[in-house]
C-alpha positions in Angstrom: 17.7 -15.9 16.9 15.6 -14.9 20.3 16.5 -14.1 24.0 14.8 -16.5 26.1 15.0 -16.1 30.3 15.0 -19.0 32.4 14.0 -18.6 36.4 14.2 -21.6 38.1 15.9 -22.2 41.9 16.9 -25.9 40.6 20.3 -25.5 39.3 21.0 -28.1 37.5 17.5 -27.8 35.8 18.2 -24.0 34.6 21.5 -24.8 33.6 20.2 -27.9 31.4 17.7 -25.8 30.0 19.6 -23.4 29.1 22.0 -25.3 27.5 19.3 -26.8 25.2 18.1 -23.1 24.3 21.6 -22.6 23.4 22.2 -25.8 21.1 18.5 -24.6 19.3 20.3 -21.3 18.5 18.9 -19.2 21.1 20.7 -17.0 24.1 19.7 -17.7 27.2 19.6 -16.3 30.3 19.4 -17.6 33.9 18.0 -16.3 37.0 17.7 -18.3 40.4 14.3 -16.7 41.4 12.3 -14.0 40.3 14.0 -11.0 41.3 17.3 -11.7 39.8 14.3 -12.4 36.4 13.0 -8.9 36.5 16.3 -7.5 37.0 17.4 -9.0 33.5 14.2 -8.2 32.0 14.9 -4.7 32.8 17.7 -4.7 30.8 17.9 -7.2 28.2 14.8 -7.4 25.4 13.8 -10.8 26.2 11.5 -13.0 24.2 10.3 -15.5 25.8 10.4 -16.7 30.0 10.1 -19.9 31.6 9.5 -19.8 34.8 8.8 -21.5 38.1 6.1 -21.4 40.2 7.6 -22.6 43.2 10.8 -20.4 44.4 12.4 -18.2 47.2 12.8 -15.0 47.1 9.6 -14.0 44.5 8.2 -17.0 43.6 6.5 -17.8 39.9 3.1 -16.3 40.2 4.3 -12.6 41.7 6.9 -12.7 38.9 4.2 -13.7 36.1 1.9 -10.8 37.3 4.8 -8.2 37.2 5.9 -9.2 33.7 2.2 -8.7 32.7 2.4 -5.5 34.1 5.6 -3.8 33.1 6.7 -6.4 29.8 3.3 -7.1 28.0 5.4 -8.3 24.9 7.5 -11.2 27.0 6.3 -14.6 26.1 5.7 -16.6 29.4 5.9 -20.8 30.2 5.0 -21.4 33.7 6.7 -24.1 35.1 5.5 -26.6 38.5 6.3 -30.1 39.9 3.4 -29.1 41.9 -0.2 -28.9 42.2 -2.0 -28.5 38.0 -4.0 -25.8 40.4 -0.7 -23.6 40.3 -0.3 -23.9 36.9 -4.2 -23.3 35.8 -3.5 -19.8 38.2 -0.1 -19.0 36.5 -2.8 -19.1 33.1 -5.4 -17.3 34.7 -2.6 -14.3 35.3 -1.6 -14.0 31.8 1.2 -17.1 31.3 0.9 -18.6 27.4 1.7 -22.0 28.6 1.9 -23.8 31.9 3.4 -27.4 32.0 4.2 -29.7 34.3 7.2 -31.5 35.6 9.5 -33.3 34.9 9.6 -31.3 31.5 10.1 -33.2 27.8 12.6 -30.8 27.1 12.6 -31.5 23.1 9.1 -30.5 23.5 9.6 -27.6 25.7 11.9 -26.6 22.4 8.7 -26.8 20.3 7.0 -24.5 22.6 9.8 -22.2 22.7 9.6 -21.9 19.1 6.0 -21.7 18.7 6.0 -18.6 21.4 8.2 -16.8 18.8 7.0 -17.6 15.9 3.5 -16.1 17.3 5.3 -13.3 18.7 6.8 -12.4 15.9 3.4 -12.6 13.8 1.7 -10.5 16.3 -0.4 -13.4 17.5 
């Protein structure tokens, strides 16, 4: 079982992904923006973070930068419904994956499982 942080300002999507994570046997942690997400990271050993890019308070690019600096072992999936250039930039800054919304939820679970396996193997 892994600890998965979902950071997204869309309440419905955040809860849907959380339910999906839980049904896959993992523990979801939910945050509405980067500030909340970083607080969770300070207090919980998170394996994978899924972060939206365009959000209020602390958007995803700044959140990714801070995660990579302070929590380098956390795997990151960046998501957005906006320009593909955001996704490219997120990967350049250290996101392991960058996925365009709308999300294919079964594929998202597969990506999460792959990142957990890579983290466990040290890859």
